[in-house]
C-alpha positions in Angstrom: -62.4 -8.0 20.9 -59.8 -5.2 23.0 -60.3 -1.4 23.4 -58.1 1.0 22.6 -57.2 3.5 24.7 -55.5 7.0 23.8 -52.5 8.1 25.9 -51.2 11.5 24.8 -52.3 10.7 21.6 -50.8 7.6 21.4 -52.8 4.2 20.7 -52.0 1.1 23.0 -54.6 -1.8 23.6 -55.7 -3.1 27.2 -53.8 -5.4 29.1 -55.2 -9.1 27.7 -56.5 -9.8 31.4 -59.0 -7.1 31.4 -62.5 -8.5 32.0 -64.9 -8.2 28.8 -61.4 -6.5 27.3 -62.1 -3.3 28.3 -60.0 -0.5 30.7 -59.7 3.3 31.6 -59.3 4.9 28.6 -56.4 7.5 29.9 -54.9 4.9 32.8 -55.0 1.1 31.2 -56.5 0.5 34.8 -59.6 -2.2 34.5 -61.4 -4.8 36.3 -59.6 -8.5 35.9 -61.2 -11.7 34.6 -59.9 -14.9 36.3 -56.3 -15.8 36.4 -54.8 -12.1 36.1 -54.0 -9.5 38.7 -52.8 -6.0 39.1 -54.3 -2.6 38.5 -54.0 -3.2 34.4 -54.4 -6.9 34.9 -51.1 -7.7 33.1 -49.6 -10.6 35.7 -50.7 -13.8 35.5 -52.0 -15.9 38.4 -49.3 -18.7 39.1 -49.6 -22.2 38.4 -50.0 -23.3 41.6 -53.6 -21.4 42.2 -56.3 -23.5 42.8 -58.2 -23.5 39.9 -55.8 -20.7 38.3 -57.1 -17.8 40.1 -55.8 -15.4 42.7 -56.7 -12.0 44.5 -56.6 -9.3 41.9 -54.8 -6.8 43.5 -51.6 -9.1 45.2 -51.7 -12.1 43.4 -52.1 -13.9 46.5 -53.9 -17.2 46.2 -55.1 -20.7 47.8 -52.6 -23.3 46.5 -53.6 -26.5 44.9 -51.5 -29.6 46.3 -47.9 -29.4 45.3 -47.6 -25.7 45.4 -46.3 -23.5 48.2 -46.0 -19.3 49.6 -48.0 -16.6 49.1 -48.5 -16.9 45.3 -48.1 -20.6 45.1 -45.2 -20.0 42.8 -42.9 -22.4 44.8 -43.2 -26.3 44.2 -43.0 -29.0 46.9 -39.8 -30.7 46.6 -39.4 -34.1 45.3 -38.8 -35.7 48.8 -41.9 -34.7 50.1 -44.3 -37.7 51.0 -47.5 -37.3 48.3 -45.5 -34.1 46.6 -47.9 -32.6 49.2 -46.3 -29.9 51.8 -47.5 -26.7 53.9 -48.7 -24.1 51.6 -47.4 -21.9 53.7 -44.1 -22.6 54.2 -43.1 -25.6 52.2 -42.2 -27.7 54.9 -43.3 -31.5 54.7 -43.5 -34.9 55.7 -40.4 -36.9 54.4 -41.0 -39.5 52.3 -37.8 -42.7 52.6 -34.2 -41.1 51.3 -34.6 -37.7 52.3 -34.2 -35.7 55.0 -34.5 -31.3 56.1 -37.4 -29.4 57.1 -38.6 -29.5 53.3 -37.1 -32.7 52.5 -35.2 -31.3 49.9 -31.8 -33.3 50.6 -31.0 -36.7 49.7 -29.7 -39.5 52.6 -26.2 -40.4 51.5 -25.2 -43.7 49.6 -23.9 -45.1 52.4 -27.2 -45.2 54.9 -28.3 -48.6 55.5 -31.5 -49.5 53.2 -31.4 -45.7 52.1 -33.0 -44.7 54.7 -31.9 -41.6 57.1 -33.0 -39.3 60.3 -35.9 -36.7 58.7 -34.5 -34.1 60.5 -30.5 -34.4 60.6 -29.9 -37.1 57.7 -28.1 -39.5 60.5 -28.6 -43.2 59.8 -27.3 -46.5 60.2 -24.5 -47.2 57.9 -24.2 -50.5 56.0 -20.8 -52.4 55.5 -18.4 -49.8 53.8 -19.3 -47.0 55.2 -19.0 -44.7 58.5 -19.8 -41.0 60.2 -22.8 -39.2 61.1 -23.9 -39.4 58.1 -22.2 -42.8 56.5 -20.9 -39.8 54.2 -17.3 -41.4 54.0 -16.2 -44.9 52.9 -13.7 -47.2 54.6 -10.4 -47.0 52.9 -9.3 -49.9 50.4 -6.8 -51.4 52.6 -9.2 -52.0 55.2 -9.9 -56.2 55.7 -13.0 -57.3 54.4 -13.3 -54.1 53.4 -15.4 -53.1 56.7 -14.6 -50.6 59.1 -15.9 -48.9 62.3 -19.0 -47.2 61.3 -18.3 -44.2 63.9 -14.6 -43.6 63.5 -13.5 -45.8 60.3 -10.8 -47.3 62.5 -10.6 -50.9 60.9 -7.8 -53.7 60.7 -5.7 -53.5 58.0 -5.1 -56.3 55.2 -1.6 -57.2 54.5 0.0 -54.1 52.5 -1.4 -51.8 54.6 -0.8 -49.2 57.9 -2.3 -46.7 60.2 -5.7 -46.4 62.4 -7.7 -46.2 58.7 -5.4 -48.4 56.9 -5.2 -45.4 54.3 -1.6 -45.8 53.5 0.5 -48.7 51.8 3.6 -50.3 53.2 7.0 -49.5 51.2 8.0 -51.1 48.2 11.3 -52.5 50.1 9.2 -54.3 52.9 9.7 -58.3 53.1 6.9 -60.1 51.4 5.1 -56.2 51.1 3.9 -56.7 54.7 4.7 -54.0 57.3 3.6 -53.5 61.1 -0.1 -52.5 60.7 0.1 -49.4 63.2 3.5 -47.8 62.8 4.5 -49.1 58.9 7.6 -50.5 60.2 9.1 -53.8 58.6 11.7 -56.0 57.9 13.8 -55.1 54.4 14.3 -56.8 51.8 17.3 -57.1 50.0 18.6 -53.5 48.3 16.4 -51.0 51.1 17.1 -49.7 54.6 15.7 -47.5 57.4 12.6 -48.2 59.5 10.1 -48.5 56.7 12.3 -49.9 54.3 11.4 -46.5 51.8 15.8 -45.9 51.4 17.4 -48.2 48.7 21.0 -49.1 49.0 23.6 -47.2 47.5 24.3 -48.0 43.6 28.0 -49.1 45.1 26.6 -51.4 47.4 28.1 -55.0 47.0 25.8 -57.4 45.8 23.0 -54.5 46.2 22.9 -55.3 49.4 23.6 -52.8 52.5 22.8 -52.4 56.3 19.0 -52.7 56.8 18.9 -50.0 59.5 21.7 -47.7 58.5 22.2 -48.4 54.5 26.1 -49.0 55.4 27.9 -51.1 52.8 30.6 -52.7 51.0 31.6 -51.0 48.6 32.1 -52.8 44.9 35.0 -51.2 43.0 34.4 -47.7 41.6 32.4 -46.5 44.6 33.4 -45.2 47.8 32.1 -43.5 51.3 29.9 -45.2 53.7 26.5 -46.0 52.0 28.7 -46.4 48.5 26.8 -43.6 46.5 29.9 -41.6 44.9 31.9 -43.0 42.0 35.4 -42.7 42.1 37.0 -40.4 40.0 37.5 -40.8 36.3 41.5 -40.3 36.8 41.7 -42.9 39.6 44.2 -46.0 38.5 41.6 -48.7 36.9 38.9 -47.2 38.4 39.5 -47.7 42.0 39.5 -45.3 44.8 39.5 -45.8 48.8 36.1 -46.7 49.5 36.5 -44.4 52.7 37.7 -41.3 51.7 37.6 -41.7 47.4 41.6 -41.3 47.7 43.4 -43.0 44.9 46.8 -43.3 42.7 46.3 -41.3 39.7 46.9 -42.6 36.4 48.4 -40.3 33.7 47.1 -36.8 32.9 45.4 -36.4 36.8 46.4 -35.0 39.9 45.3 -34.0 43.9 44.0 -36.8 46.4 41.0 -38.1 44.5 42.4 -37.6 40.7 39.7 -35.1 40.0 42.0 -32.6 38.1 43.3 -33.1 34.7 46.8 -32.0 34.0 47.5 -28.5 32.4 47.4 -28.7 28.5 50.7 -28.1 27.7 52.6 -30.7 29.9 54.8 -32.5 28.2 53.7 -35.8 27.6 49.9 -35.3 29.4 51.9 -36.1 32.7 52.6 -33.8 35.7 53.1 -34.4 39.4 50.0 -36.1 41.2 50.2 -34.0 43.7 50.2 -30.3 43.0 49.9 -30.5 39.0 53.1 -29.2 38.5 55.1 -30.2 35.6 57.2 -29.9 32.8 56.3 -28.0 29.7 56.2 -29.1 26.0 57.0 -26.1 23.4 54.5 -23.3 23.4 52.9 -23.4 26.9 54.4 -21.8 30.4 53.5 -21.2 33.9 54.3 -24.2 36.7 51.3 -26.0 35.6 51.5 -25.4 31.8 47.6 -24.0 31.9 49.0 -20.5 29.6 50.1 -20.6 25.9 53.0 -18.6 24.9 52.8 -15.3 23.0 51.4 -15.0 19.3 54.3 -13.3 18.7 57.5 -15.5 20.3 59.8 -16.3 18.0 59.5 -20.0 16.8 56.9 -20.2 19.1 58.7 -21.0 22.3 58.6 -18.8 25.7 60.7 -19.1 29.3 58.5 -22.0 30.5 58.3 -19.9 34.0 57.8 -16.5 33.1 56.1 -16.9 29.3 58.8 -14.3 28.6 60.2 -14.7 24.7 62.5 -13.0 21.9 59.7 -11.6 19.6 59.5 -11.6 15.8 58.8 -9.2 13.3 55.7 -7.3 14.4 55.3 -7.5 17.7 56.4 -6.3 21.0 56.7 -6.7 25.4 58.0 -9.1 27.3 55.7 -11.7 25.9 55.4 -10.2 22.7 51.8 -10.1 22.9 51.1 -7.3 21.4 51.3 -6.1 17.7 53.4 -3.1 16.4 51.4 0.0 15.4 49.6 -0.6 11.8 51.9 2.4 10.4 55.1 1.0 11.5 57.8 1.2 8.7 58.1 -2.2 7.1 56.2 -3.7 10.0 58.7 -3.7 12.7 59.0 -1.8 16.0 61.3 -1.6 19.2 60.6 -5.4 20.9 60.2 -3.3 24.4 58.5 -0.3 24.0 56.4 -0.8 21.0 57.9 2.7 19.5 58.9 2.8 15.6 59.4 5.1 12.6 56.3 5.5 10.9 55.4 5.2 7.2 53.7 7.9 5.6 50.7 8.9 6.6 50.8 7.9 10.3 52.1 9.6 13.2 52.8 9.2 17.3 55.5 7.1 19.2 53.5 3.9 17.8 52.7 5.1 14.7 49.0 3.9 15.6 47.6 7.5 14.3 46.5 8.4 10.7 46.9 11.9 9.5 44.2 14.1 8.5 42.3 13.4 5.5 42.8 16.9 4.3 46.9 16.6 4.5 48.8 17.8 1.3 49.9 14.3 0.0 48.8 12.2 2.6 52.0 13.2 4.9 52.2 14.8 8.4 54.7 15.0 10.9 55.6 11.8 12.6 55.5 13.1 16.2 52.6 15.5 16.1 50.3 14.5 13.3 50.3 18.6 12.1 50.4 19.3 8.4 50.3 20.8 5.0 46.5 21.3 4.3 45.6 20.6 0.6 42.8 23.0 -1.1 39.4 22.4 1.1 40.9 22.1 4.4 42.3 24.1 7.1 44.2 24.0 10.6 47.0 21.9 12.4 45.3 18.6 11.7 43.6 20.2 8.0 40.3 19.5 9.0 37.7 20.2 6.3 36.2 23.9 5.5 32.1 24.7 6.6 30.0 23.0 4.2 28.5 26.8 3.0 32.1 27.8 2.1 32.2 29.1 -1.2 33.8 27.0 -3.8 34.6 25.0 -0.7 37.6 27.4 0.0 38.8 28.5 3.3 41.6 30.1 5.0 44.2 27.1 5.8 44.9 28.7 9.3 41.4 29.6 10.9 39.4 28.3 8.3 37.1 31.8 7.8 35.4 32.0 4.1 33.5 33.7 2.3 29.5 31.8 2.2 27.8 31.2 -0.7 23.8 31.8 -0.7 22.1 30.3 2.2 24.8 30.5 4.3 26.1 32.5 7.6 28.6 32.3 10.3 32.6 32.8 10.2 33.0 29.4 9.1 29.6 29.3 6.9 28.7 26.6 8.6 24.8 27.5 9.6 22.2 28.1 7.1 20.0 30.5 6.8 15.8 30.9 7.0 14.5 28.9 4.2 13.4 32.0 1.9 16.8 33.8 2.8 19.3 34.1 -0.4 21.5 35.7 1.8 22.0 36.6 5.8 24.4 37.8 8.2 24.5 36.9 11.6 21.1 34.9 12.0 19.3 32.8 10.0 16.3 35.4 9.9 18.5 38.3 9.2 18.0 37.7 5.4 19.8 40.5 3.2 18.2 39.2 0.3 15.1 36.9 -0.5 14.7 33.5 -2.9 12.8 34.2 -5.8 9.0 33.6 -4.9 9.9 35.1 -1.5 9.2 38.9 -0.1 10.1 40.3 3.7 10.3 43.5 5.9 12.5 43.5 8.6 9.4 41.7 11.3 8.5 39.2 8.3 11.9 38.1 6.5 11.7 36.0 3.4 8.2 34.7 3.5 
């Protein structure tokens, strides 16, 4: 049975560790039964305490075998012989296969018979391992998979090299064998350099090259010292000089290696094989006939050097590349300047500008663009009267007008404050309010 204590009017039970379930009614402090500690006996002694008992104040206890520290909360490590250790420090005598002051480390798998020095972990290595703790394995290239147990150095089996035989000979080595120190080898056909790591050029005759330099005799279609470059597509019969790559061009190509194509406009697709110059077919011009005659050239032909031509109707300038203005009468203009006579609705020297939307009958002066305005427009170019002009009418010279309700200004382009029916000089200077609004000089038409 547990006794309840009263704390400021609230009830709480005494701790489970209180002797006979009795505690101080104010603080909850009590005398502990076996296996508990602290002032309220709320903490349990650790499992490692001998007979499950500990000091009621500190929790310190005498440890049973297999545990250590002041409260016996830590277990001796698995490596401790007989699962026992110093009950204060945890230090112990190691069983085979473990090392360290608390025997917390396992000997490395490479240790002979799995045994190592119980302090340092050093050991004698079994075959195939090396290092002070035998933590490293000999490389696969070591003969019989054995190596020096201190350095890891070994004698290499065929196909491997360096002190630990960790590198493989290159695929180009004859019979897959190389010098076990340097990796140098005799090359099989198709490879070169000291370790035969580079392949002969794709164009080498019979796939063979000098085993030291990689130089070779080229088969047709390739050039340079290692025959790694292909002749250009423009070479006649696909053949070129094996040193420089120069060749005789087939029709349609030019320059020393025939790498450039003749201009699209060359007559019969042919050009000078050195310069690329050619005679142009109709519709092209320039020394290499790359440029097309202007779209406006009469019959599509032009001077084959300059590109100049006689224009067909609707085009102008020396190469007839510009179109006459949209407003030119009958679509025709002066073929040199582009100047023309305008049809109704257009103006300026090339008739490229349209008369104002407000011009009477859509007509205007063909030089200045000035016109007589129809109702609702004003000014030299007939701009639209202001949105607030009464009946959309305004003075055709100034644009001034009488405002309809809700607008103000000389051209009635500004709107009055929302509640104003009429105003002057300012959106808030109301002379009359709309129905549903009222105001004073300080608070107009609210």
